C-alpha positions as CSV (number, residue, x, y, z in Angstrom):
1,M,-63.1,-166.8,41.5
2,V,-60.7,-166.1,38.6
3,P,-61.7,-167.9,35.4
4,P,-58.9,-170.2,33.9
5,V,-56.7,-168.6,31.2
6,A,-56.6,-170.4,27.9
7,P,-53.0,-171.5,26.8
8,P,-51.4,-169.5,24.0
9,P,-51.9,-170.9,20.5
10,I,-49.1,-173.1,19.0
11,V,-47.6,-171.5,16.0
12,P,-46.2,-174.1,13.5
13,P,-42.7,-173.5,12.2
14,P,-42.3,-171.9,8.8
15,V,-42.3,-174.2,5.8
16,A,-39.6,-173.8,3.2
17,S,-40.8,-172.8,-0.3
18,G,-39.5,-176.2,-1.7
19,P,-38.6,-179.7,-0.5
20,A,-35.1,-180.7,0.2
21,A,-34.1,-183.7,-1.9
22,S,-31.4,-186.1,-0.9
23,V,-29.9,-188.8,-3.2
24,A,-27.6,-191.4,-1.7
25,V,-25.9,-193.2,-4.6
26,G,-25.2,-196.8,-3.9
27,S,-27.4,-196.9,-0.8
28,G,-30.5,-197.6,-2.7
29,T,-32.3,-194.5,-1.3
30,I,-33.4,-191.7,-3.4
31,G,-35.5,-188.8,-2.0
32,A,-36.1,-187.2,1.3
33,G,-36.6,-190.6,3.0
34,G,-32.9,-191.4,2.6
35,G,-32.0,-189.7,5.9
36,V,-32.0,-186.3,7.4
37,P,-30.9,-183.8,4.7
38,P,-28.3,-181.2,5.6
39,E,-29.7,-177.8,6.7
40,L,-29.8,-175.6,3.7
41,P,-28.3,-172.1,3.9
42,T,-30.4,-169.1,3.2
43,G,-31.4,-168.9,-0.4
44,Y,-31.2,-172.6,-1.2
45,T,-34.3,-174.8,-1.4
46,R,-33.0,-178.2,-2.5
47,S,-30.0,-180.4,-2.1
48,L,-28.6,-183.4,-4.0
49,T,-26.3,-185.8,-2.2
50,L,-24.0,-188.2,-4.1
51,T,-22.3,-190.8,-1.9
52,V,-19.5,-193.1,-3.1
53,A,-20.6,-196.7,-3.1
54,P,-17.8,-199.0,-2.0
55,G,-19.7,-202.1,-3.2
56,V,-20.1,-200.8,-6.7
57,L,-16.4,-199.9,-6.8
58,R,-15.3,-203.4,-5.8
59,W,-17.4,-204.9,-8.6
60,C,-16.1,-202.6,-11.3
61,P,-12.8,-204.5,-11.9
62,A,-14.6,-207.9,-12.1
63,V,-16.7,-206.5,-14.9
64,L,-14.4,-204.1,-16.7
65,L,-11.2,-206.2,-16.8
66,P,-13.0,-209.2,-18.6
67,L,-14.4,-206.7,-21.0
68,A,-10.9,-205.4,-21.8
69,L,-9.7,-209.0,-22.3
70,V,-12.5,-209.7,-24.7
71,C,-11.6,-206.6,-26.7
72,T,-8.1,-208.0,-27.3
73,F,-9.6,-210.7,-29.5
74,F,-10.9,-208.0,-31.9
75,P,-8.8,-205.9,-34.4
76,W,-7.3,-202.8,-32.9
77,V,-6.0,-201.3,-36.1
78,T,-7.4,-201.8,-39.6
79,M,-6.9,-200.8,-43.3
80,S,-10.3,-200.6,-45.1
81,I,-11.8,-199.8,-48.4
82,G,-15.4,-198.8,-48.8
83,G,-16.0,-199.5,-45.1
84,S,-14.8,-203.2,-45.5
85,T,-11.7,-204.4,-43.7
86,V,-8.8,-205.4,-46.0
87,Y,-6.1,-205.8,-43.4
88,A,-6.4,-205.9,-39.6
89,Q,-4.4,-206.6,-36.6
90,G,-5.2,-207.0,-32.9
91,P,-3.1,-207.7,-29.8
92,W,-3.0,-211.5,-30.3
93,R,-1.9,-211.3,-33.9
94,A,0.6,-208.5,-33.0
95,I,2.3,-210.9,-30.6
96,F,3.1,-213.3,-33.5
97,G,3.7,-210.5,-36.1
98,S,0.8,-211.7,-38.3
99,V,-1.9,-209.7,-40.1
100,Y,-5.4,-210.6,-41.1
101,A,-6.0,-210.2,-44.8
102,N,-9.2,-210.4,-46.8
103,A,-8.0,-212.2,-50.0
104,E,-10.8,-210.9,-52.2
105,L,-10.5,-207.3,-51.1
106,V,-6.7,-207.4,-51.4
107,Q,-7.2,-208.1,-55.1
108,V,-9.9,-205.5,-55.5
109,S,-7.9,-202.7,-53.7
110,R,-4.8,-203.3,-55.8
111,W,-2.6,-201.9,-53.0
112,P,1.0,-202.8,-52.9
113,V,1.6,-205.7,-50.6
114,E,5.3,-205.6,-50.1
115,W,4.8,-203.8,-46.7
116,V,3.4,-207.1,-45.2
117,Q,6.9,-208.5,-45.3
118,H,8.0,-205.7,-42.8
119,V,5.4,-206.6,-40.1
120,G,7.3,-207.5,-37.0
121,S,6.3,-209.1,-33.7
122,D,5.2,-206.8,-30.8
123,A,5.6,-209.6,-28.2
124,A,8.0,-207.5,-26.2
125,L,5.2,-205.2,-25.0
126,V,2.0,-207.0,-25.9
127,L,2.7,-210.4,-24.5
128,P,3.4,-209.2,-20.9
129,A,0.4,-206.9,-21.2
130,V,-1.9,-209.8,-22.1
131,I,-0.4,-212.0,-19.4
132,L,-0.9,-209.3,-16.7
133,L,-4.5,-208.7,-18.0
134,I,-5.3,-212.3,-17.7
135,L,-3.8,-212.4,-14.2
136,A,-5.8,-209.3,-13.2
137,V,-9.1,-210.9,-14.5
138,L,-8.5,-214.1,-12.4
139,V,-7.7,-212.1,-9.2
140,A,-10.7,-209.8,-9.7
141,W,-13.0,-212.8,-10.1
142,A,-11.5,-214.5,-7.1
143,D,-11.9,-211.4,-5.1
144,Q,-15.6,-211.1,-5.8
145,G,-16.7,-214.6,-6.7
146,L,-14.8,-216.3,-3.9
147,S,-15.2,-213.6,-1.2
148,T,-16.7,-216.2,1.2
149,V,-13.7,-218.5,1.0
150,D,-11.1,-218.1,3.7
151,F,-7.9,-218.1,1.7
152,R,-5.8,-217.8,4.8
153,K,-6.3,-221.6,5.1
154,V,-4.8,-222.1,1.7
155,P,-1.0,-222.1,2.2
156,P,0.1,-221.0,-1.3
157,L,-2.3,-218.0,-1.1
158,A,-2.3,-217.2,2.5
159,R,0.7,-214.9,2.2
160,F,-0.6,-212.9,-0.8
161,W,-4.4,-212.8,-0.3
162,P,-4.4,-209.8,2.1
163,W,-2.5,-207.9,-0.7
164,R,-4.8,-209.1,-3.5
165,R,-6.2,-205.7,-4.3
166,S,-2.8,-204.0,-4.4
167,I,-1.6,-206.8,-6.7
168,L,-4.7,-206.3,-8.8
169,L,-4.1,-202.6,-9.0
170,A,-0.4,-203.1,-10.0
171,A,-1.2,-205.7,-12.7
172,S,-4.0,-203.6,-14.2
173,A,-1.9,-200.4,-14.2
174,A,1.1,-202.2,-15.7
175,A,-1.1,-203.8,-18.5
176,L,-2.6,-200.4,-19.2
177,A,0.8,-198.7,-19.4
178,L,2.1,-201.4,-21.8
179,F,-1.0,-201.2,-24.1
180,V,-0.8,-197.4,-24.2
181,L,3.0,-197.5,-24.9
182,Q,2.4,-200.0,-27.7
183,T,-0.4,-197.8,-29.2
184,W,1.9,-194.7,-29.0
185,R,4.7,-196.7,-30.6
186,G,2.4,-198.0,-33.3
187,W,1.3,-201.6,-34.0
188,G,3.3,-203.8,-36.3
189,L,0.9,-203.2,-39.2
190,E,1.2,-199.5,-38.8
191,R,5.0,-199.4,-38.6
192,A,5.4,-201.7,-41.6
193,L,3.2,-199.5,-43.7
194,H,5.0,-196.3,-42.7
195,Q,8.3,-198.0,-43.3
196,T,7.4,-199.1,-46.8
197,V,6.0,-195.7,-47.8
198,N,9.0,-193.9,-46.4
199,E,11.4,-196.2,-48.3
200,R,9.4,-195.5,-51.5
201,F,10.0,-191.8,-51.1
202,A,13.4,-191.9,-49.5
203,Q,15.3,-190.8,-52.6
204,E,12.9,-187.8,-53.2
205,W,13.2,-186.9,-49.6
206,N,17.0,-186.8,-49.6
207,E,17.0,-184.7,-52.8
208,A,14.5,-182.3,-51.4
209,L,16.3,-181.7,-48.1
210,P,18.1,-178.5,-49.3
211,N,14.9,-176.9,-50.5
212,P,12.1,-176.5,-47.9
213,V,9.4,-176.1,-50.7
214,H,10.3,-179.4,-52.3
215,L,10.5,-181.0,-48.9
216,A,7.0,-179.9,-48.1
217,L,5.8,-181.3,-51.4
218,V,7.4,-184.7,-50.7
219,E,5.8,-184.8,-47.2
220,Y,2.5,-184.1,-48.8
221,K,3.0,-187.0,-51.2
222,I,3.9,-189.3,-48.3
223,D,0.8,-188.2,-46.4
224,Q,-1.5,-188.8,-49.4
225,E,0.0,-192.2,-50.0
226,L,-0.7,-193.2,-46.4
227,R,-4.3,-191.9,-46.7
228,R,-4.9,-194.4,-49.5
229,Y,-4.9,-197.2,-47.1
230,N,-7.5,-195.8,-44.7
231,L,-5.5,-196.7,-41.7
232,E,-7.5,-196.3,-38.5
233,H,-7.8,-197.5,-34.9
234,T,-11.0,-199.4,-34.0
235,W,-13.7,-199.2,-31.3
236,A,-12.2,-202.3,-29.7
237,Q,-9.0,-200.6,-28.9
238,W,-10.6,-197.5,-27.3
239,L,-13.2,-199.6,-25.4
240,G,-10.4,-201.9,-24.1
241,L,-8.2,-199.0,-23.0
242,A,-11.2,-197.2,-21.4
243,S,-12.1,-200.3,-19.5
244,L,-8.6,-200.6,-18.1
245,V,-8.5,-196.9,-17.2
246,L,-11.8,-197.2,-15.3
247,S,-10.7,-200.4,-13.6
248,V,-7.5,-198.7,-12.3
249,L,-9.5,-195.7,-11.0
250,A,-12.0,-198.0,-9.3
251,L,-9.2,-200.0,-7.7
252,A,-7.4,-196.9,-6.5
253,A,-10.6,-195.5,-5.0
254,T,-11.3,-198.9,-3.3
255,L,-7.9,-198.9,-1.6
256,A,-8.4,-195.3,-0.6
257,L,-11.7,-196.1,1.0
258,E,-10.3,-199.1,2.9
259,R,-7.7,-196.9,4.5
260,R,-10.5,-194.7,5.8
261,G,-11.4,-197.4,8.3
262,Q,-14.7,-197.0,10.0
263,R,-15.3,-193.5,8.6
264,P,-18.2,-193.1,6.2
265,P,-17.5,-192.9,2.5
266,P,-17.0,-189.5,0.9
267,R,-20.1,-187.7,-0.5
268,L,-20.8,-184.7,-2.7
269,V,-23.6,-182.4,-1.7
270,I,-25.0,-180.1,-4.3
271,Q,-27.3,-177.3,-3.1
272,Y,-29.4,-175.3,-5.4
């Protein structure tokens, strides 16, 4: 009788020298438990996966657009002395062509004040920008805060509600473009100051035109005169513009993801 033959030993598969990490951004899963990581090519021991989170993108405008609107209530351009604001102007004051002035510091600074008379209204650009921003805030809040309401049953909104995100993107992008154009053009306070200084040196400028050396000297005087006023743009302007830029990008990405239909959101895999 032939004795039974023992089965061959089971050899375990080789173990990689390091774990494979997978991070799914927006899914709430970090680590190897977030799903089956992609097979790593030879020479790589770890991977990092970054997935676009549609839910986070949809909430970005509802947070960033109100932040941009709040920034419009702060000064966007100032003239200061010793770190204290002497004159200031924000979007709301620019609409009416007014300037904030610290009466005590105006007397201390002893700066010429005739330039204030040249401050004009920026309503042509700033007023529609503010109106569009307010409209965008309302639509963004309605899109997220009233997502459970069926607006198809509201006759005035039934026609526009399916296009709400396109309208939101258009309003946000238009407001951003108007604010950027106004910043490039210069706020009323800036233009008035430059106009006053240029008028003060207009005669010297005209006399120095034939001589490049004298012209450079006059330009230097103008530059030094403008530096006296410590004219600068504030954090509120840059924060407001940055919030608008991020909102526009988030809205564009959201619309792009909606066009993908049932396909999964894009992801970035980093292998190292």
